[in-house]
C-alpha positions in Angstrom: 0.0 -0.3 0.2 1.0 3.4 -1.4 0.4 6.7 1.4 0.2 10.0 -0.3 0.4 13.1 1.6 0.2 16.3 -0.5 -1.9 16.9 -3.6 0.7 17.2 -6.0 1.7 13.8 -5.2 -1.5 12.8 -6.0 -2.1 13.8 -9.2 1.1 12.7 -10.3 0.0 9.1 -9.0 -2.9 9.3 -10.6 -1.9 10.6 -14.3 -0.2 6.9 -13.9 -3.5 5.2 -13.7 -5.5 6.8 -16.4 -6.8 3.6 -17.7 -7.7 1.9 -14.1 -11.3 1.7 -12.5 -10.6 3.3 -9.4 -13.1 2.5 -6.4 -12.6 5.1 -3.9 -14.0 5.9 -0.1 -13.4 9.2 1.3 -13.2 9.0 5.4 -12.2 11.3 8.4 -10.2 8.0 9.9 -10.6 6.1 12.8 -11.9 3.2 10.7 -14.0 0.4 11.5 -16.7 -2.4 10.5 -18.4 0.0 8.6 -15.5 1.8 7.1 -14.2 -1.5 6.1 -17.0 -3.2 4.5 -17.1 0.1 1.8 -13.3 -0.6 1.5 -14.6 -4.3 0.6 -17.3 -3.5 -1.8 -14.4 -1.2 -3.6 -12.2 -4.3 -3.7 -14.8 -6.3 -4.9 -15.8 -4.6 -8.2 -12.6 -2.5 -8.8 -9.2 -3.0 -10.1 -7.4 0.1 -8.1 -8.6 0.9 -4.6 -8.0 4.2 -3.1 -8.7 5.3 0.4 -8.8 9.1 1.8 -8.3 9.7 5.3 -9.1 13.7 6.4 -10.4 15.0 9.1 -12.2 18.1 7.3 -12.2 21.4 9.4 -15.1 22.8 7.1 -17.6 20.3 8.3 -17.7 21.2 12.1 -19.0 23.4 13.3 -18.1 25.8 16.3 -19.2 24.2 19.3 -18.5 20.4 17.7 -15.7 18.1 18.5 -13.2 18.6 16.1 -10.7 19.0 18.5 -11.6 15.9 20.1 -12.2 13.5 16.7 -10.2 10.2 17.2 -7.1 9.7 14.9 -5.8 6.6 15.4 -3.1 6.7 12.9 -0.9 3.5 13.2 -4.8 1.8 13.3 -5.9 3.2 10.6 -2.8 2.3 8.1 -2.8 -1.2 9.4 -6.5 -1.7 8.9 -5.9 -0.1 5.2 -3.7 -2.4 4.5 -5.2 -5.6 5.8 -8.2 -4.8 3.8 -6.2 -4.5 0.2 -6.2 -0.9 -0.2 -3.8 0.2 -2.7 -3.6 3.8 -2.1 -4.1 5.8 1.1 -4.3 9.2 0.5 -3.8 11.5 4.2 -3.1 15.2 3.9 -2.8 17.7 6.1 -5.3 20.1 6.4 -2.5 23.2 5.1 -2.1 21.3 2.7 -5.9 20.6 1.4 -6.7 24.0 2.4 -4.0 26.4 2.1 -4.3 29.8 3.0 -5.8 32.0 0.1 -8.7 28.9 0.0 -12.2 30.8 -1.1 -14.1 28.0 -2.9 -17.1 26.3 -1.2 -19.7 24.3 -2.9 -23.4 24.0 -2.0 -26.5 21.8 -2.5 -29.6 24.2 -1.8 -32.7 22.2 -0.9 -31.4 18.8 0.4 -29.2 20.2 2.4 -31.4 22.8 4.4 -33.7 20.5 6.4 -32.8 17.5 9.5 -28.9 17.7 9.5 -29.1 20.9 7.8 -31.2 22.4 10.2 -29.2 21.1 13.1 -25.8 21.6 11.4 -26.3 24.5 9.5 -22.5 24.4 8.2 -22.3 20.8 8.2 -23.2 19.8 4.1 -21.2 22.8 2.6 -18.2 21.4 4.1 -19.0 17.7 3.3 -19.7 19.0 -0.8 -16.6 21.1 -0.8 -13.6 18.5 0.9 -16.1 15.9 -1.4 -15.9 17.5 -4.6 -12.0 18.2 -4.3 -11.4 14.5 -3.6 -13.2 13.3 -6.6 -11.7 16.1 -8.4 -8.3 14.6 -7.5 -8.8 10.7 -7.3 -11.4 11.0 -10.7 -12.8 7.2 -9.5 -15.0 5.4 -11.2 -17.0 4.7 -8.2 -17.3 6.4 -4.7 -18.6 4.6 -1.8 -20.9 6.3 1.1 -22.9 3.9 3.6 -26.3 4.5 4.6 -26.0 5.6 7.9 -25.1 9.0 6.9 -28.3 8.9 4.4 -28.8 12.8 4.3 -25.1 13.4 3.2 -25.9 10.2 1.1 -28.7 11.8 -1.1 -26.9 15.7 -1.0 -23.4 13.7 -2.7 -25.2 12.2 -5.1 -27.4 15.5 -5.7 -24.1 17.4 -6.1 -22.0 14.6 -8.4 -25.7 14.8 -11.0 -25.7 18.7 -10.8 -21.7 19.1 -10.9 -21.7 15.9 -14.2 -18.9 14.1 -12.1 -18.5 11.3 -14.2 -18.5 9.1 -10.7 -21.0 6.8 -9.6 -21.8 7.0 -6.1 -22.7 3.7 -4.8 -24.6 3.2 -1.5 -23.8 0.3 1.0 -25.7 -0.6 3.7 -25.5 0.0 7.7 -23.2 -2.4 9.5 -24.4 -2.9 12.5 -23.5 -3.9 16.2 -25.2 -7.0 17.5 -28.2 -5.0 19.2 -28.3 -3.3 16.7 -26.6 0.1 17.3 -25.3 1.5 14.0 -21.5 1.9 14.1 -20.1 5.3 14.0 -16.4 6.5 15.0 -18.6 8.4 17.7 -19.3 5.3 19.7 -16.0 5.3 21.2 -17.2 8.1 23.0 -19.8 6.1 25.3 -19.6 5.0 28.1 -20.5 1.1 28.8 -24.1 2.3 30.0 -24.6 5.0 27.2 -23.9 2.5 24.5 -26.5 0.2 26.0 -28.7 3.0 26.1 -28.1 4.3 22.8 -29.7 0.9 20.8 -32.5 1.7 21.7 -32.5 4.2 18.2 -32.1 1.4 16.0 -35.4 -1.0 18.1 -37.0 2.6 17.7 -36.5 2.4 13.7 -37.3 -1.1 13.7 -40.5 -0.6 15.2 -41.4 2.3 13.1 -41.0 0.0 9.9 -42.8 -2.4 11.7 -46.2 -0.4 11.7 -46.0 0.8 8.2 -45.9 -3.0 7.4 -49.0 -3.7 9.3 -50.6 -1.1 7.7 -50.1 2.5 10.2 -50.2 4.6 7.6 -50.5 8.4 10.0 -47.2 9.9 10.3 -48.2 11.4 13.1 -48.8 8.0 14.8 -45.7 6.2 13.6 -43.1 9.5 15.3 -45.1 9.0 18.7 -44.2 5.9 18.6 -40.8 6.4 17.3 -40.6 8.9 20.6 -41.9 6.1 23.1 -39.7 3.7 22.4 -36.7 6.3 22.5 -38.0 7.6 25.9 -37.6 4.1 27.5 -33.7 4.6 27.3 -32.2 6.9 29.8 -30.4 9.5 28.8 -31.6 10.4 25.4 -32.6 13.5 24.3 -34.5 13.3 21.0 -33.7 16.4 18.3 -35.7 14.5 15.7 -37.6 11.7 14.5 -39.2 11.7 11.1 -41.0 9.6 8.2 -40.1 11.2 4.8 -40.1 10.8 1.3 -36.8 8.7 0.4 -35.8 10.5 -2.1 -36.6 14.5 -1.0 -36.3 14.4 2.2 -39.6 16.1 2.7 -42.1 14.9 5.8 -44.8 13.2 4.8 -48.2 13.2 6.6 -49.5 9.8 5.6 -46.8 6.7 4.9 -46.6 6.0 1.2 -43.5 5.2 -1.2 -40.3 5.0 -0.7 -39.6 6.2 2.9 -36.7 6.8 5.1 -37.1 7.0 9.0 -34.7 9.5 10.1 -33.6 9.5 14.2 -31.0 11.9 15.4 -30.3 12.1 19.4 -28.0 13.2 22.2 -26.7 11.3 24.8 -24.4 12.7 27.3 -22.0 14.6 24.7 -22.7 12.4 21.9 -24.7 13.0 19.1 -25.9 10.1 17.6 -28.0 9.7 13.9 -29.4 6.3 12.2 -32.1 5.8 9.5 -33.5 3.0 8.1 -36.0 2.6 4.0 -39.4 1.1 4.2 -41.5 0.6 0.7 -45.4 0.4 0.7 
C-alpha cells in the first residue's frame, strides 16, 4: 500500500493510472467495520482501491468536536493494508486548504432540512471536501454508507448537478449485534450509554414494522418512535421523522419509498440513524 500526503503527489500518481477503474472510499479515519465494508465493496468491483483519511474542518461547527475527533493513525494504516487498499491519501489541513482557499460547493434544497437545520454549515463542508477529493482521485465509483443517509443524497445530487463522471454507491449500514449503527463517535460512549443507544435502532425497527402492518398516519408512527426512544435513560431526542426517501420531504401519510430518520444526544455524543421502508 502506498501512502501519499501531498496533492501534487496524488495528481502525479493518478496520471500513471489513467486506464484503471478506481474505487474510492473517502473517510475521516477512526476506521471501523463500517468503513471496512465499503473498502471490501470497492475491492470486489474495482481494479484499484483508494482510501482518503482527512478530518475535514469545514464540516465541523464552532461548538463541535473537531479537536476531540479520534485520530488512531497506526491502526488506521494497518486496517487499510489488511483490507487490500492500494493507495491511502492522507493530507494535512494546511495542504488541503491553503491560506488563500476561497471556494465552497453547496447543494441548496437537500442541505437545508434535518441535519442541515441542526448543523447549518455541515453539508457545505462535506460537499466542498468531496468535490475536491473526487476531482483529485477521479474514481469510477465512490462508496458511502447508508448510515449518513442525508449526506448520501446530498452527494448524489452534487455529482449529478456537476456532471461528475463518478457513480455514488450506497452501501448498507453496518450494525452491532444489538442494532447500534457503527460510528466513529461510538467510542465516546460510556458502557451504560452504549447500551442505551441501542434503543435508536429499536425505535426505527418498530416504525418500519408499524408501516408494514398497515399504519399510515405519520403522526402516530412518530409518536411510537419517540415512545421507544424514551424508554432509554439519558437519550435526548432532537428529531424523528418519516420522509420521502428521495426528497427528504416530511410526509403526513406513509406511502411509496420512505426513510425513517432519528437524531439523538446522549451525554455529549450526538448519534443519527435511519431505516428505509417501502409500501
